[in-house]
C-alpha positions as CSV (number, residue, x, y, z in Angstrom):
1,X,37.5,19.6,57.7
2,X,33.7,20.1,57.4
3,X,31.9,19.7,54.1
4,X,28.3,20.6,53.5
5,X,26.1,18.0,51.7
6,X,22.7,18.3,50.3
7,X,20.4,17.9,53.3
8,X,17.2,15.9,53.9
9,X,16.7,12.7,51.9
10,X,19.0,13.6,49.1
11,X,22.4,12.8,50.6
12,X,25.3,13.3,48.2
13,X,29.0,13.0,48.5
14,X,32.1,12.6,46.4
15,X,31.6,10.2,43.5
16,X,27.8,10.2,44.2
17,X,28.1,7.1,46.3
18,X,26.0,8.1,49.2
19,X,22.3,7.8,48.3
20,X,19.3,8.8,50.4
21,X,16.5,6.5,49.2
22,X,13.9,6.1,51.9
23,X,12.0,2.9,51.4
24,X,8.9,2.8,53.6
25,X,8.6,-0.9,53.2
26,X,9.4,-4.0,55.1
27,X,13.0,-5.0,54.7
28,X,12.2,-8.0,52.6
29,X,10.3,-6.0,50.0
30,X,12.9,-3.3,50.0
31,X,15.8,-5.7,49.2
32,X,14.2,-8.4,47.0
33,X,14.2,-6.5,43.7
34,X,17.4,-6.3,41.6
35,X,17.4,-4.6,38.3
36,X,20.1,-6.8,37.0
37,X,19.0,-9.5,34.5
38,X,21.3,-12.6,34.3
39,X,23.1,-13.1,31.0
40,X,22.3,-16.3,29.1
41,X,24.3,-19.2,30.5
42,X,26.2,-19.6,27.3
43,X,27.0,-16.0,26.6
44,X,30.5,-14.6,27.3
45,X,30.2,-11.3,29.2
46,X,31.5,-8.1,27.8
47,X,35.0,-7.0,28.9
48,X,34.5,-4.7,31.9
49,X,36.8,-1.7,31.7
50,X,39.5,-1.6,34.4
51,X,38.4,2.0,35.1
52,X,35.1,0.6,36.4
53,X,36.6,-2.4,38.2
54,X,39.1,-0.2,39.9
55,X,36.6,2.2,41.4
56,X,37.4,2.0,45.1
57,X,34.5,2.2,47.6
58,X,34.0,5.7,48.8
59,X,33.6,4.3,52.4
60,X,34.3,1.1,54.2
61,X,33.9,-0.3,57.7
62,X,31.0,1.9,58.8
63,X,30.0,1.9,62.5
64,X,26.9,3.5,64.1
65,X,27.3,5.7,67.2
66,X,25.9,4.3,70.4
67,X,22.7,6.4,69.9
68,X,22.4,5.5,66.2
69,X,22.4,9.1,65.0
70,X,25.9,9.2,63.4
71,X,27.9,6.8,61.2
72,X,31.7,6.7,61.2
73,X,33.6,5.0,58.4
74,X,36.9,4.9,56.5
75,X,36.7,7.2,53.5
76,X,38.9,7.0,50.4
77,X,39.4,10.4,48.7
78,X,42.1,11.6,46.3
79,X,44.5,8.8,47.3
80,X,44.1,9.3,51.0
81,X,42.4,7.2,53.7
82,X,40.4,9.5,55.9
83,X,37.8,9.1,58.6
84,X,34.3,10.3,57.8
85,X,31.5,11.0,60.2
86,X,28.1,11.1,58.6
87,X,24.9,12.6,60.1
88,X,21.9,11.3,58.2
89,X,19.4,13.5,59.9
90,X,21.1,16.7,58.6
91,X,22.8,15.3,55.5
92,X,26.2,16.7,56.7
93,X,29.5,14.9,57.1
94,X,32.9,15.7,58.6
95,X,36.2,14.4,57.3
96,X,39.2,13.8,59.6
97,X,42.6,14.0,57.9
98,X,45.4,12.4,59.9
99,X,48.2,13.4,57.5
100,X,50.0,11.7,54.6
101,X,52.6,9.8,56.7
102,X,50.2,8.1,59.1
103,X,48.2,4.9,58.6
104,X,44.9,4.7,60.4
105,X,44.9,1.4,62.3
106,X,41.4,1.4,63.8
107,X,38.7,3.7,65.1
108,X,36.0,3.4,67.9
109,X,33.2,5.5,69.2
110,X,33.7,6.9,72.7
111,X,30.2,7.9,73.6
112,X,28.0,9.7,70.9
113,X,30.1,12.8,70.3
114,X,33.7,11.6,70.3
115,X,35.8,9.3,68.1
116,X,39.0,7.5,69.1
117,X,41.4,6.4,66.4
118,X,44.8,4.8,66.3
119,X,47.5,6.0,63.8
120,X,50.8,4.3,63.0
121,X,54.0,4.8,61.0
122,X,57.4,3.2,60.6
123,X,60.1,4.9,62.6
124,X,63.8,4.4,63.1
125,X,64.3,2.6,66.4
126,X,67.8,1.9,67.6
127,X,69.1,1.6,64.0
128,X,66.2,-0.5,62.7
129,X,62.7,0.0,61.4
130,X,59.9,-0.4,63.9
131,X,56.2,0.3,64.0
132,X,54.9,3.1,66.2
133,X,51.3,3.7,67.2
134,X,49.6,6.7,68.8
135,X,46.1,7.5,69.9
136,X,43.9,10.5,68.9
137,X,40.6,11.6,70.2
138,X,38.3,13.7,68.0
139,X,35.5,15.9,69.4
140,X,32.6,16.2,67.1
141,X,31.2,19.4,68.7
142,X,34.5,21.4,68.6
143,X,35.9,19.7,65.5
144,X,39.2,19.3,67.3
145,X,41.7,16.5,67.7
146,X,43.7,15.8,70.8
147,X,46.6,13.4,71.4
148,X,45.9,10.8,74.1
149,X,48.8,9.3,76.0
150,X,52.2,10.2,77.5
151,X,54.7,12.5,75.9
152,X,57.6,10.1,76.4
153,X,55.8,6.8,75.8
154,X,57.3,3.9,73.9
155,X,56.5,2.5,70.6
156,X,52.9,1.2,71.4
157,X,50.6,4.1,72.3
158,X,47.1,2.6,71.4
159,X,46.7,-0.3,73.9
160,X,43.2,0.7,75.0
161,X,41.8,-1.5,77.8
162,X,38.4,0.1,78.3
163,X,36.4,3.0,77.1
164,X,33.7,4.7,79.2
165,X,30.4,4.2,77.4
166,X,29.6,7.9,77.8
167,X,33.0,8.8,76.2
168,X,34.4,10.8,79.1
169,X,37.5,8.7,79.9
170,X,39.4,5.5,79.0
171,X,42.1,3.2,80.4
172,X,45.4,3.2,78.4
173,X,48.4,0.9,79.0
174,X,51.7,2.4,77.9
175,X,55.3,2.8,78.8
176,X,55.9,6.1,80.6
177,X,59.3,6.1,79.0
178,X,61.1,3.6,76.8
179,X,62.9,2.3,79.9
180,X,59.7,1.3,81.7
181,X,57.3,-1.6,81.4
182,X,53.7,-0.5,80.7
183,X,51.5,1.0,83.4
184,X,47.8,1.7,83.2
185,X,46.4,5.2,83.4
186,X,42.9,6.6,83.5
187,X,42.8,9.5,81.0
188,X,40.2,12.2,80.6
189,X,39.5,12.4,76.8
190,X,38.7,16.1,76.8
191,X,42.0,17.2,78.2
192,X,44.4,14.2,78.1
193,X,44.7,14.5,81.9
194,X,46.1,11.2,83.1
195,X,46.2,9.4,86.5
196,X,48.2,6.2,86.9
197,X,46.0,3.6,88.5
198,X,48.2,0.5,88.0
199,X,52.0,0.6,88.3
200,X,54.4,-1.2,86.0
201,X,55.7,-4.6,86.8
202,X,58.9,-6.2,85.5
203,X,58.3,-8.3,82.5
204,X,54.6,-7.5,82.3
205,X,53.5,-6.2,78.9
206,X,49.8,-7.0,78.7
207,X,47.1,-5.7,81.0
208,X,43.3,-6.4,80.8
209,X,40.2,-4.7,82.3
210,X,36.6,-5.8,82.8
211,X,33.5,-4.2,81.4
212,X,33.4,-1.5,84.1
213,X,37.0,-0.3,83.7
214,X,38.7,-2.2,86.5
215,X,42.1,-3.6,85.7
216,X,41.7,-7.3,86.4
217,X,44.6,-9.2,84.9
218,X,48.1,-9.0,83.5
219,X,50.5,-11.4,81.8
220,X,54.3,-11.8,82.3
221,X,56.1,-13.7,79.5
222,X,59.6,-14.9,79.8
223,X,61.9,-16.8,77.5
224,X,60.4,-20.2,78.4
225,X,57.5,-19.6,80.7
226,X,54.7,-17.2,81.6
227,X,52.4,-16.3,84.5
228,X,49.1,-14.6,84.9
229,X,48.4,-12.2,87.8
230,X,44.8,-11.5,88.7
231,X,42.4,-9.8,91.1
232,X,38.6,-10.0,91.6
233,X,37.9,-6.3,92.3
234,X,39.3,-2.9,92.5
235,X,41.5,-2.2,95.6
236,X,42.6,-5.8,95.9
237,X,46.2,-6.8,95.3
238,X,47.2,-8.8,92.3
239,X,48.0,-12.5,92.9
240,X,49.6,-15.0,90.7
241,X,47.0,-17.5,89.7
242,X,49.0,-19.6,87.2
243,X,52.5,-20.3,86.1
244,X,53.1,-22.3,82.9
245,X,55.5,-23.2,80.1
246,X,55.2,-21.1,77.0
247,X,54.1,-24.2,75.1
248,X,51.0,-24.5,77.3
249,X,47.9,-24.3,75.1
250,X,46.2,-22.0,77.6
251,X,48.8,-19.2,77.1
252,X,46.7,-17.2,74.8
253,X,44.1,-14.9,76.5
254,X,43.4,-12.5,73.8
255,X,39.6,-13.0,73.2
256,X,38.0,-12.9,76.6
257,X,35.6,-10.8,78.7
258,X,35.3,-10.6,82.5
259,X,32.1,-9.5,84.4
260,X,32.5,-6.7,86.9
261,X,32.7,-7.9,90.5
262,X,32.9,-11.6,89.7
263,X,35.5,-14.1,88.5
264,X,33.2,-15.3,85.7
265,X,33.3,-14.4,82.0
266,X,33.7,-15.7,78.5
267,X,36.7,-16.9,76.6
268,X,37.4,-18.4,73.2
269,X,39.3,-21.6,73.9
270,X,40.3,-24.8,72.1
271,X,37.9,-27.7,72.2
272,X,40.3,-30.6,72.5
273,X,37.7,-33.0,71.1
274,X,37.4,-31.1,67.8
275,X,40.7,-29.2,67.6
276,X,38.7,-26.0,66.9
277,X,38.2,-22.8,69.0
278,X,34.8,-22.3,70.6
279,X,33.2,-19.9,73.0
280,X,33.2,-21.1,76.7
281,X,32.2,-19.7,80.0
282,X,35.4,-19.3,82.1
283,X,36.4,-18.7,85.7
284,X,39.5,-16.5,85.7
285,X,40.3,-17.0,89.4
286,X,40.4,-20.8,89.2
287,X,41.3,-20.9,85.6
288,X,38.6,-23.5,84.9
289,X,36.3,-23.6,82.0
290,X,32.6,-23.9,82.4
291,X,30.1,-24.9,79.7
292,X,30.7,-24.5,76.0
293,X,28.4,-21.7,74.9
294,X,28.8,-22.0,71.1
295,X,30.9,-23.9,68.6
296,X,30.7,-23.3,64.8
297,X,30.5,-26.4,62.6
298,X,33.9,-27.2,61.2
299,X,35.6,-23.8,61.8
300,X,36.9,-21.6,64.6
301,X,35.0,-18.8,66.4
302,X,36.6,-15.5,65.4
303,X,35.1,-13.1,67.9
304,X,32.1,-12.4,70.1
305,X,30.2,-9.5,71.6
306,X,28.6,-9.0,75.0
307,X,26.0,-6.5,76.2
308,X,27.2,-3.7,78.4
309,X,26.7,-5.7,81.6
310,X,29.3,-8.2,80.2
311,X,27.2,-11.1,81.4
312,X,24.9,-11.5,78.4
313,X,25.9,-12.2,74.8
314,X,24.9,-10.5,71.6
315,X,26.7,-12.6,69.0
316,X,29.6,-14.8,68.0
317,X,31.2,-14.5,64.6
318,X,32.8,-17.2,62.4
319,X,33.5,-17.9,58.7
320,X,32.8,-21.2,57.0
321,X,32.2,-20.6,53.2
322,X,31.4,-17.0,54.1
323,X,31.3,-14.7,57.1
324,X,28.4,-15.5,59.5
325,X,27.0,-14.4,62.9
326,X,25.3,-16.6,65.5
327,X,22.9,-14.3,67.3
328,X,22.2,-15.0,71.0
329,X,20.0,-11.9,71.0
330,X,16.5,-13.0,69.9
331,X,15.6,-9.7,68.3
332,X,18.8,-9.5,66.2
333,X,18.3,-13.1,65.2
334,X,14.9,-12.2,63.9
335,X,16.2,-9.3,61.9
336,X,18.9,-11.5,60.4
337,X,16.4,-14.1,59.4
338,X,14.1,-11.5,57.7
339,X,17.0,-10.0,55.7
340,X,18.3,-13.5,54.7
341,X,14.9,-14.4,53.4
342,X,14.8,-11.1,51.4
343,X,18.0,-11.7,49.6
344,X,17.5,-15.4,49.0
345,X,17.0,-16.3,45.3
346,X,18.6,-13.0,44.1
347,X,21.1,-12.9,41.2
348,X,24.3,-14.6,42.3
349,X,25.1,-15.4,45.9
350,X,24.2,-12.3,47.9
351,X,24.5,-12.4,51.6
352,X,23.3,-10.1,54.4
353,X,25.4,-9.0,57.3
354,X,24.5,-6.8,60.3
355,X,27.7,-4.9,60.6
356,X,26.8,-2.5,63.4
357,X,23.9,-1.6,65.7
358,X,23.0,1.2,68.2
359,X,23.1,0.5,71.9
360,X,19.3,0.0,72.0
361,X,19.4,-2.1,68.8
362,X,16.7,0.2,67.3
363,X,19.0,1.2,64.4
364,X,21.3,-1.1,62.4
365,X,23.7,-1.0,59.5
366,X,23.2,-3.9,57.1
367,X,25.5,-4.8,54.3
368,X,24.1,-6.7,51.3
369,X,26.7,-8.2,48.9
370,X,28.2,-11.3,47.5
371,X,31.1,-12.8,45.6
372,X,29.6,-11.3,42.4
373,X,28.3,-8.1,44.1
374,X,30.5,-5.4,45.5
375,X,27.5,-4.6,47.8
376,X,25.8,-1.7,49.5
377,X,25.0,-0.5,53.1
378,X,21.5,0.1,54.4
379,X,20.4,1.8,57.6
380,X,17.5,-0.1,59.1
381,X,15.3,1.8,61.5
382,X,13.3,-1.0,63.3
383,X,10.8,1.2,64.9
384,X,9.9,3.0,61.7
385,X,10.2,-0.1,59.6
386,X,12.4,1.7,57.1
387,X,15.4,0.3,55.3
388,X,17.4,3.2,53.8
389,X,20.2,2.8,51.2
390,X,23.2,4.6,52.7
391,X,26.2,3.7,50.5
392,X,27.0,1.7,47.4
393,X,30.5,0.3,46.8
394,X,30.5,0.4,43.0
395,X,27.2,1.4,41.3
396,X,28.6,0.7,37.8
397,X,29.1,-3.1,38.5
398,X,26.1,-5.3,38.3
399,X,25.9,-8.9,39.6
400,X,24.8,-10.1,36.1
401,X,28.1,-8.9,34.7
402,X,30.1,-10.9,37.2
403,X,30.5,-14.5,38.2
404,X,30.0,-16.4,41.5
405,X,32.7,-18.0,43.5
406,X,32.4,-21.6,44.7
407,X,33.7,-23.0,47.9
408,X,35.3,-26.4,47.5
409,X,38.1,-28.7,48.9
410,X,40.9,-30.8,47.5
411,X,43.6,-33.1,48.9
412,X,47.2,-32.1,49.5
413,X,49.9,-34.6,48.6
414,X,50.2,-35.5,52.3
415,X,46.5,-36.2,52.6
416,X,45.3,-32.8,54.1
417,X,41.9,-31.5,53.2
418,X,42.5,-28.0,51.8
419,X,39.5,-25.6,51.4
420,X,39.6,-23.4,48.4
421,X,37.5,-20.8,46.4
422,X,37.2,-21.5,42.7
423,X,35.8,-18.9,40.3
424,X,35.3,-19.9,36.6
425,X,34.8,-17.5,33.7
426,X,31.3,-17.1,32.5
427,X,30.4,-18.2,29.0
428,X,33.3,-20.7,28.7
429,X,33.2,-24.4,29.0
430,X,34.9,-25.5,32.3
431,X,37.5,-27.4,30.3
432,X,41.2,-26.7,29.6
433,X,40.9,-23.2,31.0
434,X,43.9,-21.0,31.7
435,X,44.5,-20.7,35.4
436,X,45.6,-18.0,37.8
437,X,46.5,-19.2,41.3
438,X,45.8,-16.3,43.7
439,X,47.1,-17.1,47.3
440,X,46.0,-14.7,50.0
441,X,48.2,-12.5,52.2
442,X,49.0,-13.0,55.9
443,X,49.6,-15.8,55.8
444,X,48.7,-17.0,59.3
445,X,45.4,-16.3,60.9
446,X,44.2,-14.9,57.5
447,X,42.0,-16.5,55.0
448,X,39.7,-15.7,52.0
449,X,36.0,-15.5,52.8
450,X,34.1,-15.7,49.5
451,X,33.1,-12.0,49.5
452,X,33.6,-9.7,46.5
453,X,37.2,-9.5,45.3
454,X,38.2,-7.1,42.5
455,X,41.1,-9.2,41.3
456,X,39.1,-12.4,41.2
457,X,36.3,-10.8,39.1
458,X,38.8,-9.0,36.9
459,X,40.6,-12.2,36.1
460,X,37.4,-14.2,35.6
461,X,36.1,-11.5,33.3
462,X,39.2,-11.8,31.2
463,X,38.7,-15.6,30.8
464,X,40.8,-17.1,33.5
465,X,39.8,-19.7,36.1
466,X,40.9,-18.4,39.5
467,X,41.9,-20.6,42.4
468,X,42.2,-19.2,45.9
469,X,43.7,-22.0,48.0
470,X,43.3,-22.0,51.8
471,X,46.8,-23.4,52.3
472,X,47.9,-24.9,55.6
473,X,48.3,-22.1,58.3
474,X,45.3,-20.2,57.0
475,X,43.2,-18.9,59.8
476,X,39.9,-20.2,61.1
477,X,40.3,-24.0,60.4
478,X,41.4,-25.2,63.8
479,X,44.7,-25.6,65.7
480,X,46.0,-28.6,63.8
481,X,45.5,-26.9,60.4
482,X,47.3,-23.7,61.7
483,X,50.1,-25.8,63.2
484,X,50.8,-27.6,59.9
485,X,51.8,-24.2,58.4
486,X,54.4,-23.4,61.1
487,X,57.8,-23.2,59.5
488,X,56.4,-24.0,56.1
489,X,57.0,-20.8,54.1
490,X,58.2,-21.8,50.7
491,X,57.8,-25.5,51.7
492,X,54.6,-27.4,52.4
493,X,52.6,-24.1,52.1
494,X,53.9,-23.8,48.6
495,X,53.1,-27.5,47.9
496,X,49.5,-26.8,48.7
497,X,49.3,-24.3,45.9
498,X,50.8,-26.7,43.4
499,X,48.5,-29.5,44.6
500,X,45.5,-27.2,43.8
501,X,46.8,-26.9,40.3
502,X,47.2,-30.6,39.9
503,X,43.6,-31.2,41.2
504,X,42.1,-28.9,38.6
505,X,44.3,-30.4,35.9
506,X,43.2,-34.0,36.8
507,X,39.6,-32.9,36.5
508,X,40.3,-31.4,33.1
509,X,39.1,-28.0,34.3
510,X,42.4,-26.3,33.5
511,X,45.3,-26.6,31.1
512,X,48.4,-27.2,33.3
513,X,50.5,-25.6,30.6
514,X,48.7,-22.3,31.0
515,X,49.1,-21.3,34.6
516,X,50.3,-18.1,36.2
517,X,50.6,-17.3,39.9
518,X,49.6,-13.9,41.2
519,X,49.5,-12.5,44.8
520,X,49.9,-9.7,47.2
521,X,51.9,-9.5,50.4
522,X,52.5,-13.1,51.4
523,X,50.7,-14.0,48.2
524,X,53.3,-11.9,46.4
525,X,56.0,-13.9,48.1
526,X,54.4,-17.2,47.1
527,X,54.2,-15.9,43.5
528,X,57.9,-15.0,43.4
529,X,58.9,-18.2,45.1
530,X,56.7,-20.4,42.9
531,X,58.4,-18.9,39.8
532,X,61.8,-19.9,41.2
533,X,60.9,-23.2,42.9
534,X,58.8,-24.7,40.1
535,X,59.4,-22.9,36.8
536,X,58.1,-26.0,35.0
537,X,54.6,-25.2,36.5
538,X,54.3,-21.5,35.9
539,X,54.5,-19.5,32.7
540,X,54.8,-16.3,34.7
541,X,54.3,-14.7,38.2
542,X,53.1,-11.3,39.4
543,X,53.7,-9.9,42.9
544,X,52.2,-6.8,44.5
545,X,53.9,-5.7,47.8
546,X,55.6,-9.1,48.0
547,X,58.5,-10.3,50.1
548,X,61.8,-11.3,48.6
549,X,64.0,-11.5,51.7
550,X,62.3,-13.5,54.5
551,X,65.0,-12.8,57.1
552,X,64.8,-9.1,56.6
553,X,61.0,-9.1,56.8
554,X,61.0,-11.3,59.9
555,X,63.3,-8.8,61.6
556,X,61.0,-6.0,60.7
557,X,57.9,-7.8,61.9
558,X,59.5,-8.7,65.2
559,X,59.7,-4.9,65.9
560,X,56.3,-4.4,64.3
561,X,54.3,-6.9,66.5
562,X,51.9,-5.3,68.9
563,X,53.0,-7.4,72.0
564,X,56.4,-8.5,72.9
565,X,55.1,-11.8,74.1
566,X,54.4,-12.9,70.5
567,X,57.9,-12.4,69.2
568,X,59.4,-15.8,70.0
569,X,56.3,-17.6,68.8
570,X,56.2,-15.5,65.6
571,X,59.8,-16.3,64.8
572,X,59.2,-20.0,65.3
573,X,56.0,-19.9,63.2
574,X,57.8,-18.3,60.3
575,X,61.2,-19.9,60.5
576,X,60.5,-23.2,62.1
577,X,63.7,-24.8,63.4
578,X,66.2,-22.3,64.7
579,X,68.9,-23.7,62.5
580,X,66.8,-23.3,59.3
581,X,68.2,-20.7,57.0
582,X,65.4,-18.5,55.6
583,X,67.7,-17.4,52.7
584,X,67.1,-20.9,51.2
585,X,63.4,-20.0,50.6
586,X,63.9,-16.3,49.8
587,X,63.6,-15.2,46.1
588,X,66.3,-12.6,46.6
589,X,68.9,-15.4,47.0
590,X,67.7,-17.6,44.2
591,X,67.9,-15.3,41.3
592,X,70.2,-17.6,39.3
593,X,67.3,-20.1,39.2
594,X,64.8,-17.8,37.8
595,X,63.7,-18.5,34.2
596,X,60.1,-17.2,34.0
597,X,59.0,-13.5,33.5
598,X,58.0,-11.5,36.6
599,X,55.8,-8.5,37.2
600,X,56.5,-6.7,40.4
601,X,54.7,-3.7,41.9
602,X,55.1,-2.0,45.3
603,X,54.0,1.2,47.0
604,X,56.9,3.3,48.2
605,X,54.9,4.3,51.3
606,X,54.2,0.7,52.3
607,X,54.6,0.3,56.1
608,X,53.6,-3.4,56.3
609,X,56.0,-4.9,53.8
610,X,58.7,-2.2,53.2
611,X,59.2,-1.1,49.6
612,X,62.8,-2.1,49.9
613,X,61.7,-5.8,49.7
614,X,60.8,-5.3,46.0
615,X,63.4,-2.6,45.2
616,X,66.3,-4.8,46.3
617,X,64.9,-7.7,44.3
618,X,64.3,-5.6,41.2
619,X,67.9,-4.2,41.4
620,X,69.3,-7.8,41.7
621,X,67.1,-8.9,38.7
622,X,68.4,-6.1,36.6
623,X,72.0,-6.9,37.5
624,X,71.5,-10.5,36.6
625,X,69.7,-9.7,33.3
626,X,66.5,-11.6,34.2
627,X,63.1,-10.9,32.6
628,X,61.0,-8.6,34.8
629,X,58.9,-5.4,35.0
630,X,59.0,-3.3,38.2
631,X,56.4,-0.7,39.0
632,X,56.8,1.8,41.8
633,X,53.4,3.2,43.0
634,X,54.2,6.7,44.4
635,X,52.7,7.4,47.8
636,X,50.9,4.1,48.0
637,X,50.8,1.8,51.0
638,X,50.1,-1.8,51.6
639,X,47.0,-1.8,49.3
640,X,45.3,0.7,47.1
641,X,44.2,4.1,48.3
642,X,43.4,5.5,44.8
643,X,41.4,4.3,41.8
644,X,44.3,5.3,39.6
645,X,46.8,3.0,41.3
646,X,44.5,0.1,41.3
647,X,43.7,0.6,37.7
648,X,47.4,0.9,36.9
649,X,48.0,-2.5,38.6
650,X,45.1,-4.2,36.7
651,X,46.2,-2.7,33.4
652,X,49.8,-3.8,33.9
653,X,48.6,-7.3,35.0
654,X,46.4,-7.6,32.0
655,X,49.1,-6.7,29.6
656,X,51.5,-9.1,31.4
657,X,49.1,-12.0,31.4
658,X,48.1,-11.4,27.8
659,X,51.8,-11.5,26.8
660,X,52.9,-14.6,28.8
661,X,49.7,-16.5,29.5
662,X,46.9,-15.4,27.2
663,X,43.4,-16.5,28.0
664,X,42.4,-17.0,24.4
């Protein structure tokens, strides 16, 4: 669908969130001013209407095209998640609708005039639910979509190994039929014409290519061991370069890049001395690491980016108290430094992030926001020296109305240092406050990051202290911290939440008799389980898209996981010992122990945690005569795709908390 927008500098789109404001100033001058005036320290802020708090960003995740002339982004409109392509020079945009029953998993540019995007949905697979993905190419010139892949391929259809920088072709690994292992095909994006270039091999599920589109490596994973096959260049045969037990720390090869024509590259690997993951040079033929290129202080490296030659680095990304980039590229480092200086000293804790850049780095997308600022995106033209406001997340929310979030740590009962984010209500003494514990989803390899969070600000505005514990198993804190969460659903991971409450109570910050636990996804599970496991601690619990039956969810996730080589590890991570009965830490099987009121909400189109997880629980609660409220969000997935649904959740949560754990 193509929609015409007001051209020139006056961009306009749905909700009036795209703003053309050309600032012919240096970036620092353009960003330093903020019309918000801080409220007096002792003043309690006005109650912000949920209709304003619930306003979803019109767009998210924007990415510049390689030439910097177009911007692609996720777009939320009328309860649907679409893809939008914006053309600042003409003021036009195109919206790509994938259909109601498909989730958009990711998108990427393929050259300057073509988009690739992955879609997924839950399907019936041999009597069980499973996750199916497919790949679509969209041509900007013709406004047409084309399926990319094989007609009889298996569940996973979006395993892209390499994309031609000019957008003419790609390498895709997929099963030709459900009875085959994946092969690799070179596919022309204009026609979906495919040529198989690497044949399937028994047991091999994962292929990898270098920066020039040569398939260089593959991994075979068995029940107890694995091997890596490898070649230096196209035309060579693959040879086995390593065989190892599945417990070998070197088994994971997800984050790596290989230079064309050499055995050298980069890889994120464990630094045994610190127990954290750092960026190293690596020889893939000898399987030997070279020098360590970069290690973030105290946390893991999340990802990195190389230039097109694959040999030189742009940046490495990590999160300590907030997301950060370490720039190897001197020009980008200077831009980051200038923008950081511009936002320093502004209201709250605003931070600047370069989220995307053109191939020549002449144009960049910059996000400015903070824990008390939903943020805005700017287009920075370095040659012209212009910073242009492109999109604003929520123009009705001002930093002065909101409160900043503080990064802190506390001790668990077994002596583990647990990071956490603490947000205190403005205008209230930090003493004997009501508390909401808000555990994140995931739970593994996921963490909070101190950026703007609607629920956090909503709860703080209503007078609650909000604790977001980074419980054991949370991502980014090193191997040992992750490992301590293995097999600890409902056990030590739950202890960590309770220990955060005790820490705040000992300080006198919160009243331990006025605590509620609220969460989504895994956080929803933790809320439901906390209410059962420790009813003496919690006055109430609220779950959005939570899990009530761990065994059922694990079975679904095993089919859902992208790569079959993760299945055994994932089962062990969640379940722990093979003999452990997950029913013993599942809320669905402990209803007789429930004594506190519950609020449960779930979207009936959720394809991450099936709606059945909450529906079965609600039905069992009704049968047992337990106190609960259950809300079905029609057409909603694993999150919020409409302002109305998010507002409904906040309104229900506010009424629930007011009744069972009032802030006043």
